[in-house]
C-alpha positions as CSV (number, residue, x, y, z in Angstrom):
1,M,222.4,93.1,142.1
2,G,225.5,94.3,143.7
3,S,227.7,94.3,146.8
4,S,225.0,96.2,148.7
5,D,222.7,93.2,148.3
6,G,225.0,90.5,149.4
7,T,228.3,88.7,149.1
8,I,229.8,85.8,147.2
9,V,231.4,83.6,149.9
10,G,233.1,80.8,148.0
11,T,232.8,77.7,145.8
12,T,232.8,74.0,146.8
13,K,232.9,71.0,144.5
14,V,230.4,68.8,146.2
15,I,230.5,66.0,143.7
16,D,233.8,65.3,142.0
17,H,234.0,62.7,139.3
18,G,236.9,64.2,137.4
19,P,238.2,67.2,135.5
20,S,235.5,69.6,134.3
21,N,236.5,69.4,130.7
22,E,235.8,65.7,130.8
23,R,232.5,65.7,132.8
24,W,229.0,67.3,132.8
25,D,229.2,70.1,135.4
26,L,226.2,71.4,137.2
27,V,226.6,74.6,139.2
28,M,224.2,75.4,142.0
29,L,223.7,78.8,143.5
30,G,221.3,80.3,146.1
31,D,219.5,83.6,146.2
32,G,217.7,85.1,149.2
33,F,219.8,83.1,151.6
34,R,221.4,85.2,154.3
35,A,224.6,84.2,156.2
36,A,222.3,82.8,158.9
37,D,220.6,80.6,156.2
38,Q,223.8,78.9,154.9
39,A,223.0,75.6,156.6
40,A,219.5,75.6,155.1
41,Y,221.0,76.3,151.6
42,E,223.6,73.5,151.9
43,A,220.8,71.1,153.0
44,A,218.7,72.2,149.9
45,V,221.7,71.5,147.6
46,T,222.3,68.1,149.2
47,T,218.6,67.2,148.8
48,F,218.6,68.0,145.2
49,V,221.9,66.2,144.4
50,T,220.5,63.1,146.1
51,T,217.3,63.4,144.0
52,L,219.3,63.9,140.8
53,Q,221.5,60.9,141.4
54,A,218.4,58.7,141.8
55,T,216.7,60.1,138.7
56,A,216.9,58.3,135.3
57,P,219.0,58.6,133.3
58,F,221.4,60.3,135.7
59,D,221.3,57.2,137.9
60,T,223.2,55.2,135.2
61,A,225.6,58.0,134.2
62,W,226.3,59.5,137.6
63,D,230.1,59.0,137.1
64,R,229.9,61.7,134.4
65,V,228.5,64.3,136.7
66,N,230.2,67.0,138.8
67,V,228.3,69.3,141.0
68,H,229.6,72.7,142.3
69,R,228.0,74.8,145.0
70,I,228.6,78.6,144.9
71,D,227.8,80.1,148.3
72,V,226.1,83.5,148.0
73,H,224.8,85.4,151.1
74,S,222.1,87.9,150.4
75,T,221.2,90.9,152.5
76,D,217.5,89.8,152.9
77,A,215.7,86.4,152.8
78,G,213.2,85.5,150.2
79,A,212.2,86.9,146.8
80,D,210.3,89.9,145.4
81,N,206.6,89.3,144.9
82,P,204.4,92.1,143.4
83,A,200.9,92.8,144.8
84,T,199.4,92.4,141.3
85,C,200.5,90.1,138.5
86,G,198.4,90.1,135.3
87,A,195.0,88.6,135.9
88,D,196.2,86.6,138.9
89,A,194.7,87.3,142.3
90,P,196.5,89.9,144.3
91,E,198.9,88.8,147.0
92,P,200.8,90.5,149.9
93,E,203.6,92.4,148.3
94,T,207.2,91.7,149.3
95,T,210.3,93.5,148.3
96,V,213.7,92.3,149.4
97,A,217.4,92.9,148.7
98,T,218.9,89.7,147.3
99,Y,222.1,89.2,145.3
100,F,220.5,88.0,142.1
101,D,217.2,89.9,142.4
102,A,214.9,86.8,142.5
103,R,211.3,87.7,141.9
104,F,207.9,86.2,141.1
105,C,205.8,87.3,138.1
106,G,208.9,87.3,136.0
107,D,207.1,88.0,132.8
108,G,204.6,90.5,134.3
109,S,201.6,88.2,133.9
110,T,202.4,84.7,135.4
111,R,202.5,84.8,139.2
112,R,204.5,81.6,139.8
113,L,207.2,82.4,137.2
114,L,210.2,82.8,139.5
115,V,213.2,84.3,137.8
116,C,216.4,86.0,138.7
117,D,219.0,88.2,137.0
118,A,220.3,85.4,134.7
119,A,223.1,87.6,133.2
120,A,224.5,88.2,136.7
121,V,224.2,84.5,137.5
122,V,226.1,83.5,134.4
123,T,228.8,86.1,135.0
124,T,229.3,84.8,138.5
125,V,229.5,81.1,137.3
126,N,231.8,82.0,134.4
127,A,234.3,83.5,136.9
128,R,234.2,80.5,139.2
129,V,233.4,77.4,137.2
130,P,234.2,78.3,133.6
131,N,233.6,74.8,132.2
132,W,230.0,74.6,133.5
133,D,227.3,72.8,131.6
134,A,224.1,73.6,133.6
135,I,223.2,76.2,136.2
136,L,220.5,75.9,138.9
137,V,219.5,78.6,141.3
138,I,217.6,77.8,144.5
139,V,215.5,80.7,145.9
140,N,214.9,80.9,149.6
141,T,211.1,81.0,149.6
142,P,208.5,78.3,150.4
143,I,206.2,79.6,147.8
144,Y,205.8,77.4,144.7
145,G,207.7,78.7,141.7
146,G,210.4,78.2,139.1
147,S,211.5,78.8,135.5
148,G,213.8,77.4,132.9
149,G,215.4,80.0,130.7
150,Q,218.1,79.7,128.0
151,E,220.9,79.0,130.5
152,V,219.6,79.4,134.0
153,A,216.9,77.3,135.8
154,T,215.4,78.6,139.0
155,Y,213.2,76.9,141.6
156,S,211.9,77.6,145.1
157,L,211.8,75.6,148.4
158,D,208.2,74.5,147.9
159,P,207.8,70.8,149.1
160,T,207.7,69.8,145.4
161,A,210.9,71.8,144.7
162,H,213.0,69.0,143.4
163,E,210.4,68.2,140.8
164,I,210.3,71.8,139.7
165,A,214.1,71.8,139.5
166,L,214.2,68.7,137.3
167,H,211.6,70.0,135.0
168,E,213.1,73.4,134.6
169,M,216.6,72.0,134.1
170,G,215.1,69.9,131.3
171,H,214.5,73.2,129.6
172,S,217.7,75.1,130.3
173,A,220.3,72.3,130.3
174,F,218.8,69.9,127.7
175,K,216.5,72.1,125.6
176,L,213.5,70.0,126.1
177,A,210.0,71.4,125.4
178,D,207.0,71.5,127.6
179,E,204.7,68.6,126.5
180,Y,201.5,69.9,128.0
181,D,198.7,71.0,125.7
182,N,197.9,74.3,127.3
183,L,199.7,77.4,128.6
184,Q,197.7,78.4,131.7
185,G,195.7,75.3,132.4
186,C,192.9,73.3,130.8
187,T,190.3,75.0,132.9
188,S,191.6,78.5,132.4
189,G,189.4,79.3,129.4
190,E,192.4,80.4,127.4
191,T,192.0,80.8,123.6
192,G,194.4,80.6,120.7
193,H,195.7,77.1,121.6
194,D,193.6,75.0,119.3
195,H,196.0,74.2,116.5
196,H,199.8,74.2,116.3
197,D,201.3,75.7,113.2
198,A,203.0,73.5,110.6
199,T,206.6,74.5,111.7
200,E,208.5,71.6,113.1
201,P,209.7,72.4,116.7
202,T,213.5,72.4,117.3
203,E,213.1,70.5,120.6
204,P,213.7,66.8,120.4
205,N,210.6,65.7,122.4
206,V,207.8,67.4,120.4
207,T,206.8,67.2,116.7
208,V,204.2,68.1,114.2
209,E,205.2,65.1,112.0
210,V,202.7,62.2,111.7
211,D,204.6,60.1,109.2
212,R,206.1,57.2,111.2
213,A,209.1,57.0,108.9
214,K,210.0,60.6,109.5
215,L,209.5,60.8,113.3
216,K,212.4,62.1,115.3
217,W,211.9,59.2,117.7
218,R,211.0,56.5,115.1
219,H,213.7,54.2,116.4
220,L,211.8,53.9,119.7
221,V,208.3,53.2,118.2
222,V,207.6,49.5,117.8
223,P,205.7,48.4,114.7
224,A,202.6,47.3,116.7
225,T,202.1,50.9,118.1
226,K,199.6,52.9,116.2
227,V,200.8,56.3,114.8
228,P,199.2,58.7,115.8
229,T,198.6,56.8,119.0
230,T,196.0,59.3,120.3
231,S,194.1,62.0,118.5
232,N,192.1,64.9,120.0
233,A,188.5,64.8,118.9
234,D,187.8,68.4,120.0
235,C,190.6,70.9,119.3
236,T,188.9,73.6,121.3
237,K,190.0,72.0,124.5
238,C,192.5,69.6,126.1
239,D,192.0,66.0,125.2
240,P,190.4,64.2,128.2
241,Q,191.0,60.6,127.1
242,T,193.2,58.2,129.0
243,S,196.1,56.4,127.5
244,P,195.2,53.5,125.2
245,V,198.6,51.9,125.6
246,A,200.8,50.7,128.5
247,V,202.8,53.2,130.5
248,G,206.2,53.8,128.9
249,T,205.0,53.1,125.3
250,V,206.6,55.4,122.8
251,G,204.3,56.6,120.1
252,L,202.7,59.8,118.9
253,F,200.2,61.4,121.4
254,E,198.4,64.6,120.3
255,G,198.5,67.6,122.5
256,A,201.9,69.2,123.2
257,H,203.9,72.4,122.9
258,Y,201.0,74.4,124.5
259,M,198.5,73.3,121.7
260,H,195.5,71.0,121.9
261,C,196.0,69.7,118.3
262,G,198.7,69.5,115.6
263,A,201.6,68.9,118.0
264,F,202.6,65.5,119.4
265,R,204.6,64.1,122.3
266,P,206.4,60.8,122.4
267,E,204.8,59.2,125.5
268,F,201.4,59.7,127.1
269,N,203.1,61.3,130.2
270,C,206.5,62.6,131.0
271,R,208.2,64.9,133.6
272,M,208.1,67.6,130.8
273,R,204.2,67.3,131.0
274,T,203.5,66.4,134.6
275,L,205.6,66.9,137.7
276,G,206.2,63.6,139.5
277,Q,206.5,61.6,136.3
278,P,209.8,60.2,135.0
279,F,211.4,61.6,132.0
280,C,210.1,59.8,128.9
281,K,212.5,57.7,126.8
282,V,213.0,60.4,124.2
283,C,213.9,62.9,126.9
284,Q,216.2,60.4,128.6
285,E,218.0,59.8,125.3
286,R,218.5,63.5,124.9
287,I,219.9,63.8,128.4
288,R,222.3,60.8,127.9
289,A,223.6,62.3,124.7
290,K,224.3,65.6,126.4
291,L,226.0,63.9,129.3
292,G,228.1,61.9,126.9
293,T,229.3,64.8,124.8
294,T,231.2,66.3,127.8
295,S,232.7,62.9,128.9
296,K,235.9,61.2,127.7
297,S,233.8,58.0,127.9
298,M,232.3,58.5,124.4
299,C,231.3,55.8,121.9
300,F,234.3,56.7,119.9
301,V,233.9,54.2,117.0
302,A,230.2,54.5,116.7
303,T,230.4,58.3,116.7
304,A,233.1,58.2,113.9
305,V,231.1,55.8,111.8
306,Y,227.9,57.8,112.0
307,G,229.5,61.2,112.1
308,D,226.9,62.2,114.7
309,A,227.3,61.8,118.5
310,H,223.5,62.2,118.9
311,H,222.4,59.7,116.2
312,P,219.8,57.3,117.8
313,D,221.9,54.3,117.1
314,V,224.9,55.9,118.8
315,A,222.7,56.9,121.8
316,T,221.4,53.3,122.1
317,L,225.0,51.8,122.0
318,R,226.2,54.4,124.5
319,A,223.2,53.7,126.9
320,W,224.0,50.0,126.8
321,R,227.6,50.6,127.5
322,D,226.8,52.8,130.4
323,R,224.6,50.2,132.0
324,H,227.0,47.3,131.5
325,L,230.6,48.0,130.6
326,A,231.4,50.8,133.0
327,R,230.1,49.1,136.1
328,G,229.2,45.7,137.6
329,H,231.5,42.6,137.1
330,P,235.2,43.3,137.1
331,A,235.5,41.8,133.6
332,M,233.1,44.4,132.3
333,R,235.1,47.2,133.8
334,T,238.3,45.7,132.3
335,L,236.6,45.6,128.9
336,S,235.4,49.2,129.3
337,A,239.0,50.3,130.1
338,A,240.3,48.5,127.1
339,Y,237.8,50.2,124.9
340,E,238.8,53.6,126.3
341,R,242.4,52.8,125.1
342,A,241.6,51.2,121.7
343,G,238.5,53.3,120.8
344,P,240.1,56.6,119.9
345,P,242.8,55.2,117.4
346,I,240.2,53.0,115.7
347,A,237.9,56.0,115.4
348,R,240.7,58.1,113.9
349,R,241.3,55.3,111.4
350,V,237.6,55.3,110.4
351,A,237.5,59.1,110.1
352,A,240.6,59.0,107.9
353,R,239.0,56.4,105.6
354,P,235.3,57.4,105.1
355,R,234.6,54.4,102.9
356,L,235.0,52.1,106.0
357,A,232.1,53.8,107.7
358,A,229.2,52.7,105.6
359,P,230.0,49.0,105.6
360,L,230.7,49.1,109.4
361,R,227.4,50.8,109.9
362,R,225.3,48.5,107.7
363,A,226.9,45.2,108.7
364,F,227.6,45.7,112.4
365,L,226.5,48.8,114.3
366,A,223.0,49.4,113.0
367,P,222.0,45.7,113.4
368,L,223.5,45.7,116.9
369,A,221.6,48.8,117.9
370,R,218.3,47.2,116.7
371,I,219.0,44.1,118.8
372,L,219.7,46.2,121.9
373,R,216.5,48.2,121.4
374,R,214.4,45.1,121.0
375,R,215.9,43.7,124.2
376,E,215.2,47.0,126.0
377,R,211.5,46.8,125.0
378,G,211.3,43.3,126.3
């Protein structure tokens, strides 16, 4: 990466919902787009932004989102693609000069792992949008590919590009785990994926826990749902059974985190398992929490009472508020504005008197959250 491989042209705030320190800021960059490709790059950004706005839960929290576009012109178009990549079939080799060195086979063995120089990307974004929350790089190639690292998600211009981007951003921006029960595919013949170890994953959407009372997402599981909801009868392969429950049911489905058995996911299917599916309720809850932590529009009182902005009850109350108070009838918007004014001083009062928190939680907020969850489930 360097000046010989391209030029940074400028930065545009394409979606502006307020100051960056009060919103969730997504920064989009391109690699392998020449000056002549600028219009195509801008169109790709617009397509993704439109898709993101229509995707739950961003659709009900869009006023918390800012989107920035950094224009970068590379010397050449495309991405590097080696002739050989692990055990994958050989392909015609391409080597191009791009600003962020986008390349396939990023780990030396997985052909469609499309990566770039993440450190250079972060340095570029830090200099132009220092209060960023997520980074997404579009690579100018029609070949399927993408990746989601610790900070930077990357995707190509394959026709399913927007789905790749949403999935990979789930990793990099929201620290969601892959929910599929294999690494290279159920028909790949891979070994070593029979049983997950006993260590509880850090990601919010996978678990090794089978005790209903200890589940990370227990607040979303109705009493009538069996736990585990599915079990794999043959841990030497992926579970072929179909879902025994209705679409959208939260339970405990075996097969996740690249393992056939011993790891569980919250719904039978999810965007973190299969492209084209919506984010499951657990993933949506995580995304809402992350969007909320950068917004001035917090659940001030609930957060002070629980002492945790990500507690399931707080997430439930915040989600209800987002759907009803901040939009719709003028009276609701007035009520929301009043809460914005009154919430912080009430929260400070609760924080200064910890003994107030427990009674408020038991007598009011916890029961209210349970009622709202029951209504959501219908």
